[in-house]
C-alpha positions in Angstrom: 131.6 -1.8 115.0 132.0 -3.2 111.5 132.9 -6.9 111.2 136.3 -7.4 109.6 136.7 -10.3 107.2 138.8 -13.2 108.5 140.0 -13.6 104.9 142.4 -10.7 105.5 144.2 -12.8 108.1 144.0 -16.0 106.0 145.8 -14.3 103.1 149.0 -14.0 105.2 149.9 -17.5 104.2 147.6 -18.0 101.2 147.8 -21.3 99.5 145.9 -23.4 97.0 143.6 -24.8 99.7 143.8 -22.2 102.4 145.6 -21.7 105.7 144.4 -23.8 108.6 143.5 -20.6 110.5 147.1 -20.5 111.7 147.6 -16.8 111.8 147.9 -17.2 115.6 151.1 -15.4 115.9 150.1 -12.3 113.9 149.8 -9.0 115.8 146.4 -8.4 117.3 144.1 -6.4 115.2 142.5 -3.2 116.3 139.1 -4.4 115.1 137.4 -7.5 116.3 136.3 -10.3 114.0 134.1 -13.3 114.4 135.6 -16.8 114.1 133.8 -20.1 113.6 133.8 -22.0 116.9 133.1 -19.1 119.2 130.4 -16.5 119.7 132.8 -14.0 121.1 134.3 -11.5 118.7 138.0 -11.1 119.2 141.0 -9.2 117.9 143.1 -12.3 117.2 141.9 -14.7 114.5 143.3 -17.8 116.2 141.2 -19.3 119.0 142.0 -22.4 121.0 140.3 -24.5 118.3 141.6 -26.0 115.0 139.8 -24.0 112.2 140.8 -24.4 108.6 140.1 -21.3 106.5 139.6 -21.7 102.7 139.4 -18.4 100.9 137.8 -17.7 97.6 141.2 -17.4 95.9 142.2 -20.8 97.4 139.1 -22.4 95.8 139.8 -20.9 92.4 143.4 -22.1 92.4 142.3 -25.6 93.3 139.8 -25.6 90.4 136.9 -26.1 92.8 133.5 -25.9 91.1 131.1 -27.2 93.7 130.8 -27.6 97.4 131.4 -31.3 97.0 134.7 -30.6 95.2 135.7 -28.5 98.3 134.9 -31.1 101.0 136.6 -33.8 99.0 139.8 -31.9 99.5 139.5 -31.6 103.3 141.6 -34.3 104.8 139.4 -34.6 107.9 136.5 -35.5 105.6 135.8 -39.3 105.1 133.3 -41.4 103.3 130.1 -39.5 102.4 127.8 -39.2 99.4 129.1 -37.2 96.5 128.8 -36.5 92.8 130.3 -39.9 92.0 128.0 -41.7 94.5 124.9 -42.0 92.4 124.8 -45.8 92.8 122.8 -46.1 89.6 119.4 -46.0 91.4 116.8 -43.4 92.1 117.6 -43.0 95.8 118.5 -40.2 98.1 122.2 -40.9 97.6 121.9 -40.1 93.9 120.6 -36.6 94.3 122.6 -35.0 97.0 126.1 -34.4 98.2 127.2 -34.5 101.8 130.2 -33.9 104.2 131.3 -36.3 106.9 134.1 -34.9 109.1 136.1 -37.6 111.0 134.0 -40.3 109.2 131.4 -40.1 111.9 128.6 -39.7 109.4 127.1 -36.8 107.5 124.4 -36.3 110.1 127.0 -35.4 112.7 128.7 -32.7 110.6 126.9 -29.4 111.0 126.8 -27.4 107.8 126.1 -23.7 108.1 125.5 -20.9 105.6 126.6 -17.6 107.1 126.5 -19.2 110.6 122.9 -20.5 110.3 121.4 -23.8 109.5 119.8 -25.1 106.3 117.0 -27.5 106.0 118.1 -31.2 105.8 117.6 -33.1 102.6 114.1 -34.6 102.8 115.3 -38.1 102.1 118.7 -38.1 103.6 118.0 -40.8 106.1 119.0 -38.3 108.9 119.8 -34.6 109.3 122.2 -34.5 106.4 122.5 -31.1 104.6 122.6 -31.2 100.8 125.7 -29.1 100.1 124.8 -29.0 96.4 122.4 -26.2 97.2 125.3 -23.9 98.3 126.2 -21.5 95.4 130.0 -21.4 95.3 129.9 -18.2 93.3 128.5 -16.3 96.2 130.9 -17.7 98.8 133.7 -15.5 100.2 135.4 -18.2 102.3 134.8 -21.5 104.1 135.7 -22.1 107.7 136.1 -25.7 108.8 136.0 -26.4 112.6 137.6 -29.8 113.1 136.3 -30.2 116.7 132.9 -30.9 118.2 130.9 -27.7 118.7 127.7 -28.8 120.5 128.1 -26.2 123.2 128.2 -23.4 120.6 126.1 -24.3 117.6 123.9 -27.1 118.7 124.0 -30.6 120.1 124.4 -32.3 116.7 127.7 -30.7 115.8 129.6 -33.8 117.0 132.0 -34.2 114.1 132.6 -30.5 113.5 131.3 -27.6 111.6 131.7 -26.4 108.0 130.6 -22.8 107.7 130.1 -21.4 104.2 130.4 -17.6 104.5 128.8 -15.3 101.9 130.1 -12.2 100.3 128.8 -9.3 102.2 129.5 -6.1 100.2 130.0 -7.0 96.6 129.6 -4.2 94.0 129.9 -4.3 90.3 129.3 -7.2 87.9 131.1 -10.5 87.6 130.4 -13.3 85.2 132.3 -16.6 84.8 132.0 -19.9 82.9 133.7 -23.3 83.1 133.5 -26.3 80.8 134.7 -29.8 81.9 135.3 -32.6 79.5 136.5 -36.1 80.4 139.1 -37.7 78.1 137.3 -41.1 78.0 133.9 -39.5 77.3 130.8 -39.0 79.5 130.5 -37.3 82.8 131.4 -33.8 81.5 129.8 -30.6 82.9 129.2 -26.9 82.2 129.0 -24.2 84.9 128.0 -20.6 84.6 127.8 -18.1 87.4 127.1 -14.4 87.5 127.0 -11.8 90.3 125.8 -8.2 90.3 125.9 -5.9 93.2 125.3 -2.2 94.0 125.7 0.1 96.9 128.5 1.0 99.4 127.6 0.7 103.1 129.8 3.7 104.0 128.8 6.0 101.1 125.3 4.9 100.3 124.2 3.2 103.5 123.3 0.0 101.8 124.6 -2.9 99.6 122.7 -5.5 97.7 123.9 -8.3 95.4 122.4 -11.1 93.4 124.2 -14.3 92.4 123.1 -17.0 90.0 125.0 -20.3 89.8 124.1 -23.0 87.2 125.7 -26.4 86.6 124.7 -28.9 83.8 126.1 -32.4 84.5 126.2 -35.0 81.8 125.6 -38.7 82.5 128.4 -41.1 82.9 127.4 -44.6 82.0 128.9 -47.6 83.7 129.8 -49.1 80.4 132.0 -46.1 79.6 134.6 -47.1 82.2 136.6 -50.3 82.5 136.4 -50.4 86.3 132.6 -50.1 86.4 131.2 -51.9 83.4 130.4 -55.3 85.0 129.1 -56.8 88.2 130.9 -60.0 87.5 134.5 -60.0 88.6 135.4 -63.7 89.1 139.1 -63.1 89.9 137.8 -61.0 92.9 135.1 -63.6 93.8 132.5 -61.0 93.1 129.3 -61.9 91.3 126.3 -59.6 91.7 124.6 -60.7 88.5 120.9 -61.5 88.5 119.0 -64.6 87.6 116.2 -62.4 86.1 117.7 -62.3 82.7 117.1 -61.9 78.9 116.4 -64.5 77.6 114.5 -65.8 80.6 115.6 -68.5 82.9 112.8 -70.9 83.8 111.5 -72.9 86.8 109.0 -75.6 87.1 107.3 -77.0 90.2 104.8 -79.8 89.7 102.2 -81.1 92.2 104.0 -84.4 92.7 107.1 -82.6 93.9 109.0 -82.9 90.7 110.2 -80.1 88.5 113.4 -78.1 88.1 114.7 -74.7 89.1 116.1 -71.9 86.9 118.0 -73.5 84.1 118.3 -71.8 80.8 116.8 -73.1 77.5 119.9 -74.4 75.7 118.2 -73.8 72.4 118.3 -70.0 73.1 121.8 -68.6 73.8 122.3 -65.9 76.5 122.6 -62.4 75.1 125.9 -60.8 75.9 127.0 -58.4 77.2 124.0 -58.1 79.5 123.3 -61.8 80.0 125.8 -64.7 80.2 126.6 -67.8 82.2 128.8 -67.4 85.2 131.2 -69.8 87.0 128.8 -70.5 89.8 125.7 -70.7 87.4 126.9 -72.3 84.2 123.4 -73.6 83.3 121.7 -70.1 83.7 121.7 -66.8 81.9 122.8 -64.1 84.4 121.9 -60.5 83.8 124.7 -58.0 84.4 122.8 -55.0 85.7 126.0 -52.9 86.1 126.5 -52.8 82.4 123.4 -50.8 81.7 123.2 -48.2 84.5 124.5 -44.6 84.9 127.1 -44.2 87.6 126.8 -40.4 87.5 123.2 -39.3 86.7 122.6 -36.4 84.4 121.5 -33.3 86.3 120.9 -29.6 86.2 121.3 -27.4 89.3 120.5 -23.8 89.6 120.9 -21.6 92.7 119.7 -18.0 92.9 120.9 -16.0 96.0 120.1 -12.5 97.0 121.6 -10.6 100.0 120.9 -7.0 101.0 122.3 -5.0 103.9 121.0 -1.6 105.1 123.0 0.6 107.4 120.7 2.1 110.0 121.4 5.0 112.4 124.4 4.4 114.7 126.2 1.1 114.3 123.2 -1.1 113.4 122.6 -3.1 110.2 119.5 -4.7 108.8 120.1 -7.6 106.5 118.2 -10.0 104.3 119.3 -13.3 102.7 117.1 -15.2 100.3 118.0 -18.1 98.1 116.3 -20.6 95.8 117.9 -23.9 94.7 116.4 -26.1 92.0 117.9 -29.4 90.9 116.8 -31.9 88.3 118.2 -35.5 88.1 117.4 -38.4 85.7 118.1 -41.9 87.0 118.5 -44.8 84.6 118.2 -48.2 86.3 118.5 -51.6 84.8 115.4 -52.9 83.0 112.6 -54.3 85.2 113.2 -57.8 86.6 110.2 -60.2 86.2 110.0 -62.8 88.9 107.4 -64.0 91.5 110.1 -63.2 94.0 109.5 -59.5 93.4 105.8 -59.7 93.5 104.9 -62.1 96.3 101.3 -61.0 96.4 100.8 -61.8 92.7 100.2 -65.2 91.1 103.4 -66.6 89.6 104.6 -65.1 86.3 104.2 -68.1 83.9 104.3 -69.2 80.3 101.5 -71.6 79.6 102.0 -74.8 77.7 99.7 -73.5 74.9 102.2 -70.7 74.1 104.1 -71.1 70.8 107.2 -70.2 72.7 106.8 -72.9 75.4 110.0 -75.1 75.3 108.2 -78.5 75.6 111.2 -80.6 74.5 113.5 -79.0 77.0 111.0 -79.3 79.8 110.4 -83.0 78.9 114.2 -83.6 79.1 114.5 -82.2 82.7 114.2 -84.7 85.6 110.7 -84.3 87.0 109.8 -81.9 84.1 106.2 -82.0 82.9 105.4 -80.3 79.5 101.7 -80.0 80.5 102.5 -77.7 83.4 103.3 -74.0 83.0 106.8 -72.8 83.6 107.7 -69.9 85.9 109.7 -67.1 84.4 112.8 -65.3 85.6 112.8 -62.6 82.9 114.1 -59.1 82.2 112.1 -56.6 80.2 115.1 -55.5 78.1 112.9 -54.5 75.2 111.3 -51.7 77.4 114.7 -50.2 78.0 116.0 -49.0 81.4 113.7 -48.0 84.2 113.8 -44.2 84.1 113.0 -42.0 87.1 113.2 -38.2 87.5 114.1 -36.6 90.7 113.6 -32.9 91.5 114.8 -31.0 94.5 113.8 -27.5 95.5 115.2 -25.6 98.5 114.2 -22.2 99.8 115.9 -20.2 102.5 115.1 -16.8 103.9 116.9 -15.0 106.8 115.9 -11.5 108.1 118.0 -10.1 110.9 119.9 -7.3 112.5 123.4 -6.9 113.8 125.6 -4.2 115.2 126.7 -2.7 118.5 124.9 -1.0 121.3 127.1 0.4 124.0 129.6 -2.3 124.9 127.5 -5.1 123.4 127.9 -6.6 119.9 124.7 -8.3 118.9 123.1 -10.3 116.1 119.6 -11.8 115.8 117.6 -13.3 113.0 114.6 -15.1 111.8 115.2 -18.1 109.6 113.0 -20.3 107.4 114.5 -23.0 105.2 112.6 -25.8 103.3 113.8 -28.7 101.2 111.4 -30.5 98.9 112.2 -33.7 97.0 109.9 -35.2 94.3 110.4 -38.5 92.4 108.5 -39.6 89.3 108.5 -42.6 87.0 109.1 -41.8 83.4 109.3 -45.2 81.7 110.3 -48.8 82.0 108.3 -49.6 85.2 105.3 -51.9 84.9 102.2 -53.0 86.8 102.8 -56.4 88.1 99.2 -57.4 87.8 98.8 -56.1 84.3 102.0 -57.8 83.1 101.0 -61.0 84.7 97.8 -61.1 82.6 99.8 -60.3 79.4 102.3 -63.1 80.0 99.6 -65.6 80.7 98.2 -65.1 77.2 101.3 -66.8 75.9 101.7 -64.2 73.2 104.9 -62.7 74.5 108.2 -64.4 73.8 110.4 -64.4 76.9 113.3 -66.0 75.1 113.8 -63.5 72.3 112.8 -60.2 70.7 109.1 -59.8 70.2 107.0 -58.6 67.3 105.7 -55.0 67.4 102.2 -56.3 68.3 103.5 -58.4 71.2 105.8 -55.6 72.4 102.8 -53.2 72.4 101.1 -55.5 74.9 104.0 -55.3 77.2 104.3 -51.5 76.8 100.7 -51.2 77.7 101.5 -52.4 81.2 103.8 -49.5 82.0 103.0 -47.1 84.8 104.2 -43.4 84.9 103.7 -40.4 87.1 104.8 -38.9 90.4 105.6 -41.4 93.1 106.5 -39.3 96.1 106.9 -35.7 97.3 108.8 -35.2 100.5 109.4 -32.0 102.4 111.7 -31.0 105.4 111.8 -27.6 107.0 113.9 -25.8 109.6 112.6 -22.6 111.2 114.4 -20.6 113.9 114.5 -17.4 115.8 117.9 -16.6 117.4 119.6 -13.8 119.2 123.2 -13.5 120.7 125.3 -10.7 122.2 128.8 -10.4 123.4 130.9 -7.9 125.2 134.1 -7.3 127.2 132.8 -7.5 130.8 135.9 -6.2 132.6 139.6 -5.6 132.2 141.8 -8.1 134.0 145.6 -8.0 134.4 146.1 -10.5 131.6 143.4 -8.9 129.3 139.7 -8.4 129.0 137.1 -10.9 130.4 134.6 -11.3 127.5 131.2 -13.0 127.6 128.6 -14.1 125.1 125.0 -15.0 125.7 122.4 -16.4 123.3 119.1 -18.1 122.8 117.4 -19.9 119.9 114.0 -21.4 119.3 113.9 -23.9 116.4 111.2 -26.1 114.8 111.9 -29.0 112.5 109.2 -30.7 110.3 109.2 -33.6 108.0 106.4 -34.5 105.5 106.6 -37.7 103.6 103.9 -38.1 101.0 103.8 -41.2 98.8 101.6 -41.6 95.8 99.6 -44.9 95.5 101.2 -45.5 92.1 104.3 -47.0 93.7 103.4 -47.9 97.2 100.5 -50.3 96.6 102.9 -53.1 95.9 101.8 -53.3 92.2 104.9 -51.8 90.6 107.1 -54.7 89.7 110.4 -54.5 91.5 109.4 -51.4 93.4 108.9 -50.9 97.1 106.1 -52.7 99.0 103.2 -51.0 100.8 104.2 -47.8 102.5 101.6 -45.6 104.1 101.8 -41.8 103.8 103.2 -39.9 106.8 101.3 -36.6 107.0 103.8 -34.7 109.1 106.2 -35.1 112.0 107.7 -32.2 113.9 109.7 -31.3 116.9 110.7 -28.1 118.7 114.0 -27.3 120.3 114.7 -24.4 122.7 118.3 -23.5 123.4 120.2 -21.3 125.9 123.9 -20.9 125.7 126.7 -18.9 127.4 130.4 -18.4 126.8 133.2 -16.7 128.6 136.7 -15.9 127.5 138.9 -15.7 130.6 142.5 -14.4 130.6 144.4 -16.3 133.2 147.9 -14.9 132.9 149.5 -13.1 130.0 149.5 -15.4 127.0 147.2 -18.0 128.6 143.4 -17.8 128.3 140.5 -20.1 128.8 137.2 -20.3 126.9 134.3 -21.8 128.8 131.0 -22.5 127.0 127.8 -24.3 128.0 124.6 -24.9 126.1 121.2 -26.3 127.2 118.9 -27.7 124.5 115.4 -28.8 125.3 113.8 -31.2 122.8 110.0 -31.6 122.7 110.5 -35.3 122.1 113.8 -36.2 123.8 114.0 -34.0 126.9 116.7 -31.6 128.0 120.5 -32.0 127.6 123.3 -29.7 128.7 126.7 -29.8 127.1 129.8 -27.9 128.2 133.0 -27.2 126.4 136.4 -25.9 127.7 139.2 -24.5 125.6 142.7 -23.4 126.5 144.9 -21.2 124.4 148.5 -20.6 125.4 150.8 -18.3 123.5 153.9 -20.1 124.7 156.3 -17.9 122.6 155.9 -15.3 120.0 155.9 -17.9 117.3 154.4 -20.8 119.2 150.7 -21.4 120.2 149.5 -24.4 122.2 145.8 -25.2 122.3 143.5 -27.8 123.9 139.8 -28.4 124.2 137.3 -30.9 125.7 133.5 -31.1 125.5 130.5 -33.3 125.1 127.8 -33.7 122.5 124.2 -35.1 122.1 122.3 -35.9 118.9 118.7 -36.7 118.9 117.5 -39.2 116.3 116.3 -37.4 113.2 112.6 -37.2 112.3 113.4 -39.4 109.3 115.1 -42.0 111.4 112.1 -42.2 113.7 109.0 -41.7 111.5 109.9 -43.0 108.1 107.0 -45.5 107.3 108.0 -49.1 106.8 109.6 -49.7 103.4 109.5 -53.3 102.3 112.1 -54.1 99.7 113.2 -57.3 98.1 116.6 -58.7 99.1 117.8 -60.9 96.3 119.9 -63.8 97.5 121.8 -66.4 95.6 123.9 -69.5 95.9 126.8 -67.1 96.8 124.9 -66.0 99.9 123.3 -69.1 101.5 121.6 -69.2 104.8 124.6 -69.9 107.1 122.6 -71.9 109.6 120.1 -73.8 107.5 121.9 -74.4 104.2 124.7 -76.7 105.5 122.0 -79.0 106.9 119.0 -78.8 104.6 120.8 -78.1 101.3 117.4 -76.9 100.1 117.0 -74.4 97.3 115.0 -72.0 99.6 118.0 -71.9 101.9 120.9 -72.2 99.5 119.7 -71.0 96.0 118.4 -67.9 94.3 115.5 -66.3 96.1 114.2 -63.0 97.2 113.4 -62.2 100.9 111.6 -59.1 102.1 113.6 -56.4 103.9 112.3 -53.5 106.1 114.3 -50.2 105.8 111.7 -47.9 107.4 112.0 -45.9 110.7 112.4 -46.9 114.3 110.4 -45.1 117.0 112.5 -46.9 119.8 115.7 -45.1 119.0 117.7 -43.4 121.7 119.9 -40.3 121.3 123.6 -40.5 120.6 126.1 -39.1 123.1 129.7 -38.0 122.6 132.8 -36.9 124.3 135.7 -35.3 122.5 139.0 -33.7 123.1 141.7 -31.9 121.1 145.4 -31.0 121.8 147.7 -29.2 119.4 150.2 -26.5 118.5 150.8 -23.9 115.9 154.4 -23.0 115.0 155.3 -20.1 112.7 158.6 -18.8 111.4 159.4 -15.4 110.1 161.2 -17.1 107.2 157.9 -18.0 105.5 157.0 -21.4 106.9 154.4 -22.6 109.4 153.3 -25.9 110.8 150.6 -27.2 113.1 149.5 -30.5 114.5 146.3 -31.3 116.4 145.5 -34.6 118.1 141.8 -35.4 118.4 139.9 -38.0 120.3 136.1 -38.7 120.0 133.8 -41.3 121.6 130.3 -41.7 120.2 128.0 -44.0 122.2 124.6 -45.4 121.2 125.6 -44.7 117.6 122.7 -44.8 115.2 123.1 -46.6 111.9 121.2 -48.8 109.5 122.5 -52.3 109.6 123.2 -54.1 106.4 120.4 -56.4 105.3 122.1 -59.6 106.3 121.5 -62.8 108.2 122.9 -61.1 111.4 119.9 -58.7 111.3 117.0 -60.9 110.4 113.7 -62.3 111.6 113.1 -66.1 111.3 110.0 -68.2 111.2 109.5 -70.8 113.9 111.3 -74.1 113.5 109.7 -76.4 110.9 108.7 -80.0 111.5 111.4 -81.4 109.2 114.2 -79.7 111.0 113.0 -79.0 114.5 116.5 -78.4 115.8 117.1 -75.5 113.4 115.6 -72.0 113.5 113.1 -71.4 110.8 113.9 -69.8 107.5 114.5 -66.0 107.3 111.2 -64.2 106.6 112.4 -60.6 107.0 115.7 -58.7 107.0 115.8 -55.7 109.3 117.4 -52.6 107.9 115.7 -50.0 110.2 118.0 -47.7 112.1 119.3 -49.0 115.4 121.5 -47.8 118.3 124.2 -50.2 117.1 127.4 -49.6 119.0 130.1 -47.3 120.5 132.5 -45.7 118.1 135.9 -44.4 119.2 138.3 -42.6 116.9 141.5 -40.6 117.4 144.2 -39.2 115.1 146.3 -36.2 114.1 145.6 -33.4 111.7 148.7 -31.8 110.3 149.2 -28.6 108.3 152.6 -27.6 106.9 153.2 -24.7 104.5 155.9 -22.6 103.1 156.0 -19.4 101.0 159.0 -17.7 99.5 159.6 -14.0 99.1 158.9 -12.5 95.7 161.9 -12.8 93.2 162.6 -12.5 89.5 161.3 -16.1 89.1 158.1 -15.2 90.9 156.7 -16.4 94.2 156.4 -20.1 95.2 154.3 -21.7 97.9 153.8 -25.2 99.1 151.2 -26.7 101.5 150.3 -30.0 102.9 147.1 -30.7 105.0 146.7 -34.3 106.1 144.8 -36.4 108.6 146.2 -39.6 110.2 143.6 -41.8 111.9 145.4 -43.8 114.6 142.2 -45.4 116.0 138.8 -46.2 114.6 137.0 -48.7 116.7 133.4 -49.9 116.9 132.4 -51.4 120.2 136.0 -52.2 120.9 136.8 -53.8 117.6 139.2 -51.9 115.4 138.4 -51.7 111.7 142.1 -51.3 111.1 143.5 -54.8 110.5 146.9 -55.8 111.8 148.3 -56.2 108.3 150.3 -53.0 108.0 149.7 -49.3 108.1 147.1 -47.6 105.9 144.6 -50.4 105.9 141.0 -50.1 107.2 138.0 -52.3 106.9 135.2 -50.8 104.9 132.5 -50.3 107.5 129.7 -48.4 106.0 132.3 -46.6 103.8 136.0 -46.8 103.5 138.0 -45.2 106.3 141.5 -44.3 105.2 144.2 -44.3 107.8 146.0 -41.4 106.0 144.6 -38.8 103.7 146.2 -35.6 102.5 146.0 -32.7 100.0 149.4 -31.4 98.7 149.6 -28.3 96.6 152.5 -26.4 94.9 151.8 -23.0 93.6 153.7 -20.4 91.5 152.8 -16.8 90.6 154.7 -14.3 88.5 153.1 -11.2 87.1 149.8 -12.1 85.2 150.7 -15.8 85.3 150.0 -18.5 87.9 150.2 -22.3 88.1 149.2 -24.9 90.6 149.9 -28.6 90.9 148.1 -30.6 93.6 147.9 -34.2 94.8 144.8 -35.8 96.4 145.8 -38.9 98.2 143.9 -41.5 100.3 145.7 -44.5 101.8 144.3 -47.9 100.8 142.1 -50.0 103.0 141.1 -53.6 103.5 137.9 -55.4 102.6 136.6 -58.9 102.7 138.5 -61.3 100.3 135.5 -63.2 98.8 137.8 -65.9 97.4 139.0 -66.9 100.9 135.5 -67.4 102.4 134.3 -70.8 103.4 131.4 -72.6 101.6 128.9 -70.5 103.4 130.7 -67.3 102.4 131.7 -66.7 106.1 135.0 -66.5 107.9 136.5 -64.5 105.0 140.0 -63.2 105.0 140.9 -59.7 103.7 142.4 -58.1 100.6 143.9 -54.7 100.2 142.1 -52.0 98.1 144.7 -49.8 96.5 145.4 -46.2 97.4 143.4 -43.5 95.6 145.8 -41.0 94.2 145.2 -38.2 91.7 147.2 -35.2 90.5 145.6 -31.9 89.3 147.2 -29.1 87.4 146.1 -25.6 86.6 147.5 -22.7 84.5 145.9 -19.2 84.8 146.5 -15.8 83.2 145.2 -12.3 84.2 147.0 -10.2 81.6 144.0 -8.0 80.7 142.3 -5.9 83.4 139.2 -7.6 84.8 139.7 -10.7 82.7 141.0 -14.1 84.0 141.5 -17.2 81.9 142.1 -20.7 83.5 143.0 -24.0 82.0 143.4 -27.1 84.0 143.2 -30.9 84.3 141.9 -33.1 87.1 143.4 -36.6 87.5 146.4 -35.7 85.3 147.6 -39.3 85.0 144.1 -40.8 84.4 144.1 -43.0 87.5 141.0 -45.2 87.7 139.5 -45.9 91.2 141.0 -49.0 92.8 139.1 -52.2 92.2 136.8 -53.1 95.1 134.1 -55.7 95.7 132.4 -53.3 98.2 130.9 -56.4 99.8 127.6 -55.5 98.1 127.3 -52.1 99.7 126.5 -50.2 96.5 124.7 -50.8 93.3 127.8 -49.5 91.5 130.1 -52.4 90.9 133.9 -52.7 90.6 134.9 -49.8 92.8 133.7 -47.9 95.9 131.9 -44.8 94.8 132.5 -43.1 98.2 136.2 -43.6 97.8 137.2 -43.2 94.2 136.1 -41.0 91.3 135.4 -42.9 88.1 135.5 -39.9 85.7 139.2 -40.2 84.9 141.3 -37.5 83.3 139.1 -34.4 83.0 140.1 -31.2 81.2 138.6 -27.9 82.1 138.7 -24.3 80.8 137.3 -21.2 82.5 136.9 -17.5 81.9 135.9 -14.8 84.4 135.3 -11.1 83.7 134.5 -8.6 86.4 134.2 -4.8 86.6 133.1 -2.3 89.2 
């Protein structure tokens, strides 16, 4: 029996971002289709679960270019890495995009391609899928299951499932191109996609198609946007500037206990805009790192996907899917900071008294200063330019399988292999700490001004380049499932599905000595190479669709997963579907979930980073008593952000209750209440005094704990998270008229509750406020779209809206920067518009604008959660008004 596309049903109420699978009241189809959320094929597209269907036409009307664009318009999606979340550093978050349904974390949203898994991003700090690798030009539709699906797809589908479904029988040729340009400059992109297919399954017995999707993303510099160009926002109480500056600040410590700490040489002015005094440090130059980074890195992404289907004898098909994704990123970080704090294993970086640049008169004028003693430098290698790193990602995926019918059974089975490889290399700007130390001790380099070519050549000679790491994650599986109607009952057929899966995950982290010997200044500390970690998972699952009385049916599912490292877990799910009236459907579900810690969470080797502290972040215990510079002033303390082999699995319970109402006059509405509880939640704590290791008490202050010697940022089973809310979907479509056809749709999510260990992040200061807790959680988020079509013309206007949230008000903190109040971060609201024309056969022209009113992201201090400054990159898009034009030509 041929599988019928669910898109046919979805088109009944087509809208700019798709119907929420609310064709429940449509007449039953004679053919059965497969719907995300169940393994049982059925005649009715609507199950007892909330599934949002987004068709290819919907995506084009919304101007969606990438998978990240799509998930950003799903109201149930909250706070995850995206194209505007580069953070200006060469980290995992700058080279992948992710989805996080319900705000539970991207590692608890299962992303599928044609119903099967992809390999996780090799440096995603979990099991996160890089959705950048999904070629939107080859996608037929996307189905979003907004309920836990551990009993059906796997124990980690706690937040829900996003299933990208490929075209299956494309024939002909289709080429398309789009150019995006921002009005304020920077951050533009170009996209080209082409698909060619041949063969008809019915006539020729086969079909094969090839799709190529290419995106060229230009850099967006922080200096090109008002909201991001500085890390010094005094009216917000936010100062993330650095004491490693150009010209250098200096410190002197002499044997008799005298000396001074980090003043600037008054004879050498600070160099704006990168260095300047701040309110809290008027006697120092402070380097503004945010002024010189990229907030969106330049990148090129190419995906090639091939799919072939061969019709065998009877109702059997052999299919092959193969894809290759390659991405290249270039990261520009601020110039290298030079300080002994960043190289604790090295002798201090000093300027000797014999140097012609030694400020003897200034040192002599300082209390305790001694002009015969070297001065320590807090310097920034501005003359070398930014630290430049390249990141490369390659992902391969192959699926070979069969599907069809044998007697009363519908079946499908396949063999999957998917691998993700991430490589990082240093291009320029990074230096060897030991080599630079020797150069500075010669006294030939001027740390207070620009150097001669000869002196600058000495500094350039200390640079290091080359590959620093190559990391690989794989996912291999063998699966088989079958379903059938078992017997006919009075209320309908009793249907069952059975399945099994064997899966193997691997992770290989290989770090080159160039970076992980502790000699690269400002880089990570010693990190041994992890050869390979792996696990095996065996799964058995069963599902039954049981008609109880006419119009009322139950779906019961159960899945047992056996982990080679975490034992066996069994998770059930029960769903009720009640057709209460011809135009009213009531649905409910309940289930459990289980997520084993990822291989990266467990086995990532220790990564020792430097945590730069300042007078704005004193030791809350010791500083009020000791008033010592080491407790209150500028300093750098090690932080460990590696793995944790003591992690426990996460467990969840979830439930859903909702209804779908449809009118023959063209409108429909649905509302679904959800509730989820996640226990033993795994997260990486912020590097703070609350998660630190202290030395034993010292003799001078025996009643106080010792100073902090290590901040702990390894993943922990931190807390219990409970969340509940309501998803709504309202849409209306008129009949055709002389003015054309109009449609309107609103999909929104209201979060009524979001608590961590009983403490709500929603503050009692009014609706729509949430505390940023590892990412902003908006109480209300929606996507509104108005669409018009008439003949060859069409137009769409859409609103993207996220309610504001609350963050710490740094100006209200006490002297130890504790007991802070809160301030409101404004709502993020943008309007998009599109005009399209299809007046010539096979040709379509599109012109549109994102962020029509050029709204900047709301100002936020982020509480130091991101290297980007001035706004929250997981909440607002800094690109501003962006124009785009596209052309598509197709023929068969």
